[in-house]
C-alpha positions as a Python dict, from the first residue, in 0.01 Angstrom:
ca = {
    (1, 'M'): (0, 0, 0),
    (2, 'S'): (361, 105, 7),
    (3, 'R'): (412, 478, 46),
    (4, 'I'): (739, 471, -146),
    (5, 'G'): (590, 244, -412),
    (6, 'K'): (311, 490, -488),
    (7, 'R'): (550, 766, -597),
    (8, 'P'): (629, 770, -970),
    (9, 'V'): (989, 752, -1097),
    (10, 'P'): (1062, 1053, -1322),
    (11, 'I'): (1240, 984, -1651),
    (12, 'P'): (1495, 1260, -1730),
    (13, 'Q'): (1591, 1381, -2078),
    (14, 'G'): (1813, 1139, -2272),
    (15, 'V'): (1694, 824, -2095),
    (16, 'Q'): (1506, 551, -2281),
    (17, 'V'): (1299, 299, -2086),
    (18, 'T'): (1165, -12, -2260),
    (19, 'M'): (1000, -331, -2140),
    (20, 'K'): (1046, -662, -2323),
    (21, 'E'): (828, -934, -2170),
    (22, 'D'): (941, -932, -1803),
    (23, 'V'): (1275, -750, -1848),
    (24, 'L'): (1314, -375, -1796),
    (25, 'I'): (1584, -204, -2006),
    (26, 'V'): (1705, 146, -1915),
    (27, 'K'): (1946, 323, -2155),
    (28, 'G'): (2113, 653, -2076),
    (29, 'P'): (2424, 860, -2140),
    (30, 'K'): (2642, 648, -1905),
    (31, 'G'): (2529, 305, -2025),
    (32, 'E'): (2254, 45, -2018),
    (33, 'L'): (2104, -157, -1730),
    (34, 'T'): (1860, -448, -1737),
    (35, 'R'): (1654, -611, -1461),
    (36, 'K'): (1405, -896, -1454),
    (37, 'I'): (1074, -783, -1305),
    (38, 'H'): (881, -1002, -1058),
    (39, 'P'): (551, -1142, -1197),
    (40, 'K'): (344, -970, -923),
    (41, 'V'): (484, -626, -1015),
    (42, 'K'): (343, -426, -1306),
    (43, 'L'): (515, -123, -1458),
    (44, 'S'): (329, 143, -1656),
    (45, 'I'): (583, 340, -1859),
    (46, 'D'): (485, 690, -1970),
    (47, 'S'): (699, 940, -2164),
    (48, 'E'): (782, 1129, -1841),
    (49, 'K'): (743, 875, -1558),
    (50, 'I'): (731, 511, -1454),
    (51, 'Q'): (453, 401, -1218),
    (52, 'V'): (499, 78, -1018),
    (53, 'S'): (190, -118, -916),
    (54, 'V'): (104, -468, -796),
    (55, 'S'): (-193, -696, -855),
    (56, 'D'): (-378, -737, -522),
    (57, 'T'): (-242, -544, -225),
    (58, 'R'): (-528, -602, 19),
    (59, 'R'): (-435, -959, 110),
    (60, 'D'): (-86, -1011, -23),
    (61, 'K'): (185, -876, 211),
    (62, 'E'): (463, -987, -26),
    (63, 'A'): (312, -784, -312),
    (64, 'K'): (308, -470, -94),
    (65, 'S'): (677, -505, -14),
    (66, 'L'): (765, -585, -376),
    (67, 'Q'): (603, -261, -490),
    (68, 'G'): (834, -47, -276),
    (69, 'L'): (1137, -262, -358),
    (70, 'F'): (1094, -245, -735),
    (71, 'R'): (1019, 128, -726),
    (72, 'V'): (1355, 187, -555),
    (73, 'L'): (1535, -55, -790),
    (74, 'V'): (1393, 122, -1098),
    (75, 'D'): (1484, 463, -951),
    (76, 'N'): (1842, 339, -891),
    (77, 'M'): (1861, 220, -1253),
    (78, 'V'): (1749, 561, -1385),
    (79, 'T'): (1988, 745, -1152),
    (80, 'G'): (2274, 510, -1246),
    (81, 'V'): (2249, 565, -1621),
    (82, 'T'): (2228, 945, -1578),
    (83, 'K'): (2462, 1032, -1286),
    (84, 'G'): (2627, 707, -1176),
    (85, 'F'): (2722, 603, -824),
    (86, 'Q'): (3040, 632, -618),
    (87, 'K'): (3172, 453, -307),
    (88, 'S'): (3489, 545, -115),
    (89, 'L'): (3704, 320, 104),
    (90, 'E'): (4005, 406, 321),
    (91, 'I'): (4308, 191, 393),
    (92, 'V'): (4436, 235, 750),
    (93, 'G'): (4764, 75, 860),
    (94, 'V'): (5139, 109, 830),
    (95, 'G'): (5257, -38, 500),
    (96, 'Y'): (4903, -107, 373),
    (97, 'R'): (4880, 2, 7),
    (98, 'A'): (4675, -41, -307),
    (99, 'E'): (4741, 29, -673),
    (100, 'V'): (4533, -5, -987),
    (101, 'S'): (4681, -234, -1252),
    (102, 'G'): (4469, -263, -1566),
    (103, 'N'): (4128, -401, -1469),
    (104, 'S'): (4230, -509, -1120),
    (105, 'V'): (4351, -363, -791),
    (106, 'I'): (4661, -501, -617),
    (107, 'F'): (4653, -476, -236),
    (108, 'N'): (4941, -507, 13),
    (109, 'L'): (4762, -557, 344),
    (110, 'G'): (5021, -706, 576),
    (111, 'Y'): (4987, -1061, 446),
    (112, 'S'): (5288, -1253, 313),
    (113, 'H'): (5167, -1196, -46),
    (114, 'P'): (4996, -920, -242),
    (115, 'I'): (4625, -969, -320),
    (116, 'N'): (4511, -926, -680),
    (117, 'F'): (4143, -819, -681),
    (118, 'P'): (3984, -827, -1030),
    (119, 'L'): (3718, -560, -1078),
    (120, 'P'): (3383, -668, -1225),
    (121, 'K'): (3277, -531, -1564),
    (122, 'G'): (3127, -184, -1523),
    (123, 'I'): (3319, -89, -1206),
    (124, 'E'): (3618, 147, -1218),
    (125, 'A'): (3865, 213, -936),
    (126, 'K'): (4092, 505, -859),
    (127, 'V'): (4352, 497, -582),
    (128, 'D'): (4482, 816, -420),
    (129, 'K'): (4733, 740, -141),
    (130, 'S'): (4518, 552, 112),
    (131, 'K'): (4177, 621, -45),
    (132, 'I'): (4005, 394, -298),
    (133, 'T'): (3719, 542, -502),
    (134, 'L'): (3491, 299, -686),
    (135, 'T'): (3250, 426, -954),
    (136, 'G'): (2985, 254, -1163),
    (137, 'I'): (2627, 271, -1289),
    (138, 'D'): (2492, -38, -1111),
    (139, 'K'): (2441, 48, -741),
    (140, 'E'): (2398, -315, -634),
    (141, 'L'): (2719, -433, -806),
    (142, 'L'): (2911, -130, -674),
    (143, 'G'): (2806, -197, -314),
    (144, 'Q'): (2890, -568, -340),
    (145, 'T'): (3234, -491, -486),
    (146, 'A'): (3305, -241, -205),
    (147, 'A'): (3197, -502, 53),
    (148, 'N'): (3424, -766, -106),
    (149, 'I'): (3721, -526, -96),
    (150, 'R'): (3647, -440, 268),
    (151, 'A'): (3635, -813, 352),
    (152, 'L'): (3997, -856, 236),
    (153, 'R'): (4109, -697, 566),
    (154, 'S'): (3820, -580, 788),
    (155, 'P'): (3909, -308, 1038),
    (156, 'E'): (4006, -446, 1378),
    (157, 'P'): (3883, -276, 1698),
    (158, 'F'): (4216, -224, 1877),
    (159, 'K'): (4421, -11, 1635),
    (160, 'G'): (4160, 33, 1360),
    (161, 'K'): (4387, -120, 1095),
    (162, 'G'): (4224, -252, 779),
    (163, 'I'): (3997, -134, 498),
    (164, 'K'): (3690, 68, 600),
    (165, 'Y'): (3423, 273, 430),
    (166, 'E'): (3498, 646, 425),
    (167, 'D'): (3207, 737, 654),
    (168, 'E'): (3236, 427, 877),
    (169, 'V'): (3321, 474, 1245),
    (170, 'I'): (3519, 193, 1409),
    (171, 'R'): (3429, 124, 1772),
    (172, 'R'): (3761, 100, 1952),
    (173, 'K'): (3851, -127, 2243),
    (174, 'A'): (4095, -39, 2522),
    (175, 'G'): (4327, -338, 2486),
    (176, 'K'): (4513, -501, 2774),
    (177, 'A'): (4450, -343, 3113),
    (178, 'G'): (4806, -418, 3236),
    (179, 'A'): (4987, -223, 2963),
    (180, 'K'): (5024, 145, 3049),
}
């Protein structure tokens, strides 16, 4: 059995958890999230906790891994509707800029044209000089949005120019050996 999957997910005050057929609905002060639950996974919802279990774990390796996966996904849903999630990116490079315009972010990244990046529903962006802060309640959507923004201009290894995560370390290369 999964060690992580065995632990119950606590339900804090102000959070409502309901199950309709095979869809889990979590409502909280920051919003509402839904997720379809795999048929092998069973959720037992109490007033204070959610316990994740699977049908037969002795022979089924997939069921064991699904137990841990869905326990973490449910925990992320509960955390998202109570506290929310945040991801920070940094823009490195001369003349590289970003600005928020309505529900999109406009990037100037050294290309011949500005890039208009529309933000998905539920994700908010804030730009402070060369730092972009993304916030939202869905951890999966937030991470994918941050990855899509980073892919607009990935950091290059010679000067480190591009968009990188705040805690990311770029491995630098020396460049040409002849230039001194």
